[in-house]
C-alpha positions in Angstrom: 141.3 140.0 116.2 144.4 138.5 114.6 144.4 138.1 110.8 143.9 134.5 109.7 146.0 132.8 107.0 144.7 129.6 105.3 147.2 127.2 103.9 145.8 125.0 101.1 147.6 121.7 100.5 146.4 119.5 97.7 147.4 115.8 98.3 147.1 112.6 96.3 148.7 109.4 97.6 151.2 111.3 99.7 151.3 109.2 102.8 155.1 109.2 102.9 155.5 113.0 103.2 152.5 114.5 105.0 153.8 114.3 108.5 157.2 115.6 107.4 155.4 118.5 105.8 153.3 119.2 108.8 156.3 119.2 111.2 158.3 121.6 109.1 155.4 123.9 108.3 154.3 124.2 112.0 157.8 125.2 112.9 157.5 128.1 110.4 154.0 129.0 111.8 155.5 129.3 115.3 157.6 132.2 113.9 154.5 134.1 113.1 152.7 134.5 116.4 150.7 137.6 115.3 148.6 135.5 112.9 146.0 132.7 113.2 146.4 129.8 110.8 144.3 127.1 109.1 146.0 124.2 107.4 143.5 122.7 104.8 144.5 119.4 103.2 142.5 118.6 100.1 142.6 114.9 99.4 142.1 114.3 95.7 140.8 110.8 96.0 143.9 109.1 97.4 144.0 105.3 97.5 146.6 105.0 100.3 146.7 106.0 103.9 146.7 109.8 103.2 143.3 110.5 104.7 144.0 108.5 107.8 147.2 110.5 108.4 145.4 113.8 107.8 142.6 112.8 110.2 145.1 112.0 112.8 146.7 115.4 112.4 143.3 117.1 112.7 142.6 115.3 116.0 145.9 116.6 117.4 145.8 120.2 116.0 142.7 122.4 115.9 144.2 124.3 112.9 144.1 121.3 110.6 141.0 120.8 108.3 140.4 118.4 105.4 138.4 117.9 102.3 138.1 114.4 100.8 136.9 114.1 97.2 134.6 111.3 96.1 137.2 110.4 93.5 140.3 111.8 91.8 139.3 115.1 90.1 142.8 116.5 89.5 145.1 119.0 91.1 143.4 122.0 89.6 140.1 121.0 91.1 141.7 120.3 94.4 143.2 123.8 94.5 139.8 125.2 93.5 138.1 123.3 96.4 140.7 124.7 98.8 140.1 128.2 97.7 136.4 127.7 98.0 136.7 126.4 101.6 139.5 128.6 102.8 138.4 130.8 105.7 141.4 133.2 106.0 142.0 136.8 105.2 144.7 135.5 102.8 145.2 132.0 101.3 148.6 130.4 100.5 148.9 127.3 98.4 151.7 124.8 99.0 152.5 121.4 97.6 153.0 118.8 100.2 156.3 117.5 98.7 158.3 120.4 100.3 159.9 121.4 97.0 158.6 124.8 97.8 160.0 125.5 101.3 157.6 126.5 104.0 159.8 129.5 104.8 158.4 131.2 101.7 155.2 131.9 103.8 157.1 134.5 105.8 158.0 136.4 102.7 154.5 135.9 101.2 152.9 137.6 104.2 155.4 140.5 104.2 154.5 141.2 100.5 150.7 140.8 101.2 150.9 143.2 104.1 152.8 145.6 101.7 149.6 145.7 99.6 150.0 142.9 97.0 147.0 140.7 96.2 149.0 137.9 94.5 152.4 136.8 95.7 154.1 134.2 93.4 157.0 131.9 94.2 159.5 132.3 91.3 162.0 129.5 90.9 165.5 130.5 90.2 166.8 126.9 90.6 165.1 123.6 90.1 167.1 120.9 92.0 166.1 117.3 91.6 164.6 117.7 88.1 166.0 116.3 84.9 167.4 118.6 82.2 164.5 117.6 80.0 161.9 118.7 82.6 163.7 122.0 83.1 164.0 122.5 79.3 160.4 121.8 78.5 159.1 123.9 81.5 161.2 126.9 80.3 159.9 126.4 76.8 156.3 126.1 77.9 156.4 129.4 79.8 158.1 131.3 77.0 155.6 130.0 74.4 152.7 130.9 76.7 154.1 134.4 77.2 154.0 134.9 73.4 150.7 133.2 72.7 148.4 134.4 75.5 147.0 138.0 75.8 147.3 137.4 79.6 150.8 137.8 81.0 151.5 134.5 82.8 154.6 134.8 85.0 157.5 132.5 83.9 159.1 130.0 86.3 156.2 130.0 88.8 154.3 126.9 89.9 151.2 126.6 92.1 152.9 127.9 95.3 151.6 131.4 96.0 149.6 133.6 98.3 146.3 135.4 97.4 144.5 138.1 99.2 140.8 137.8 100.2 139.6 139.8 97.2 141.8 137.7 94.8 140.4 134.5 96.2 136.8 135.9 95.8 137.6 136.7 92.2 138.9 133.2 91.5 135.8 131.7 93.1 133.7 133.4 90.4 135.6 131.6 87.6 133.9 128.3 87.3 135.1 126.9 84.0 135.6 123.2 83.9 138.8 123.2 82.0 141.0 125.0 84.5 144.5 126.3 84.0 145.0 127.8 87.4 148.2 129.7 86.6 146.4 131.5 83.9 143.4 132.3 86.1 145.7 133.8 88.8 147.1 136.1 86.2 143.8 136.8 84.5 142.3 138.5 87.6 144.8 141.3 87.2 145.3 142.4 90.8 148.7 143.8 92.0 151.2 141.0 91.8 154.8 140.4 92.9 157.1 137.5 93.2 159.4 136.0 95.8 162.5 134.2 94.3 163.7 130.9 95.7 165.6 127.8 95.0 163.4 124.8 94.5 164.4 121.7 96.4 164.0 118.0 95.6 161.0 116.1 97.0 161.3 115.4 100.7 159.9 111.9 100.3 157.7 109.8 98.0 157.3 109.9 94.3 155.6 112.4 92.1 152.4 111.4 90.3 153.1 113.8 87.5 154.7 112.2 84.4 155.5 113.6 81.0 152.2 112.5 79.5 150.3 114.5 82.2 152.6 117.4 81.7 152.0 117.4 78.0 148.2 117.4 78.5 148.7 120.1 81.1 150.5 122.2 78.5 147.7 121.7 75.9 145.2 122.8 78.6 147.2 126.0 79.1 147.5 126.7 75.3 143.9 126.1 74.6 142.5 127.8 77.7 144.3 131.1 77.2 145.0 131.5 73.5 143.3 131.1 70.2 146.6 131.4 68.3 146.6 127.6 67.3 143.3 128.3 65.4 144.8 131.4 63.8 147.9 129.4 62.7 145.5 127.0 61.0 143.8 129.9 59.3 147.0 131.5 58.1 148.7 128.3 57.1 145.6 127.2 55.2 145.3 130.5 53.4 149.0 130.4 52.4 148.7 126.8 51.1 145.5 127.8 49.2 147.2 130.8 47.6 150.2 128.7 46.6 147.9 126.0 45.2 146.0 128.7 43.2 149.2 130.1 41.8 150.5 126.7 40.9 147.2 125.7 39.3 147.2 128.8 37.2 150.7 128.2 36.0 149.9 124.5 35.1 146.9 125.6 33.1 148.8 128.3 31.2 151.8 126.0 30.6 149.4 123.2 29.3 147.6 125.7 26.9 150.9 127.1 25.6 153.2 124.1 25.4 151.1 121.0 26.1 151.9 118.5 28.9 153.2 115.0 29.1 152.1 113.0 32.1 154.9 113.2 34.7 155.3 113.7 38.4 153.6 110.8 40.0 155.9 110.9 43.2 155.3 114.7 43.4 151.6 114.2 43.4 151.6 111.5 46.1 153.9 113.5 48.3 151.8 116.7 47.9 148.6 114.7 48.7 150.1 113.2 51.8 151.5 116.5 52.9 148.3 118.4 52.5 146.2 115.6 54.0 148.5 115.5 57.1 148.2 119.2 57.6 144.5 119.0 57.3 144.2 116.2 59.9 146.6 118.1 62.3 144.5 121.2 62.2 141.3 119.2 62.5 142.8 117.9 65.7 143.5 121.4 66.9 139.9 122.4 66.1 138.7 119.3 67.9 140.6 120.3 71.1 138.6 123.6 71.2 135.3 121.9 70.3 135.9 119.3 73.1 136.4 122.1 75.6 133.2 123.8 74.4 131.4 120.5 74.8 132.8 120.1 78.3 131.7 123.5 79.4 128.1 123.1 78.1 127.5 120.2 80.4 127.8 122.4 83.5 129.0 119.6 85.7 130.4 120.5 89.2 134.2 120.9 89.4 134.4 118.4 92.2 132.3 116.3 94.6 133.1 116.1 98.3 132.8 112.9 100.2 133.8 114.4 103.5 134.6 117.9 104.8 136.0 118.5 108.2 136.5 122.2 109.0 139.2 123.4 111.4 138.1 124.2 114.9 139.3 127.8 114.4 137.0 128.3 111.4 134.9 131.3 110.5 132.7 130.3 107.6 131.2 127.4 105.6 132.4 125.7 102.5 131.9 127.6 99.3 130.0 126.4 96.2 131.4 123.8 94.0 
């Protein structure tokens, strides 16, 4: 029996590019006749014609399957659902916008057959992105590398291939606040990377803005590092020590030479500075407490409105 490869494709309001993606991807699949394929579109609650187009593709091609969420749960949940439902001996994740070229799949499979469980796509060029996006992305990965005990590869997105045992390991990680790039690294199986030049979007507009990217970065920092809490501890200890030394000096100076009331501006600035620092780190603490609160509710990661398996399938949808 031929080995089967599942292609997980998260989509959200991508009606302009789905058919282009399908045509280019199927041309790549025709170059790999020794494998069977499943193309699994995970519709993250789209409000346009995305699902109609996916259903049309499924009626024409037995390899196409789809999951439709009951609402928008986010890309991390969509990728998780795809991994839960994937039926292949290996699972590749691709964005539908074609910024990650389908030709990467050929290299992914070669590295998987060579014994690697996780094959990442590593960007060496990011065409179509602003200098600010490139700068902030580079900074994020460098900071994460220093903050997290888990080595998260730099310049890698969501595009990658995972072996069956890597997928099984990811399925066991059911936390609600999901930073998938960190989870892929956390499992620790043999990993390699395939370098490529990232292209501009084939069509449509991205739904990711800088606000979402900022929240995504916070998710990564708080999911895989406690350093922000340690910074609060160290900074607070330093300020307290300085305050103790200053207080001791003021008491001694007053006892020895007396003190005329001075320094109103200094007092106000000091109060505002210390109050701001306290509020900032209360906010940091609140981020962690909020994540604890979210995990204690044990809500499912996603809810499925409709699941249509491919007609070349082997198994049922996994747990949510």
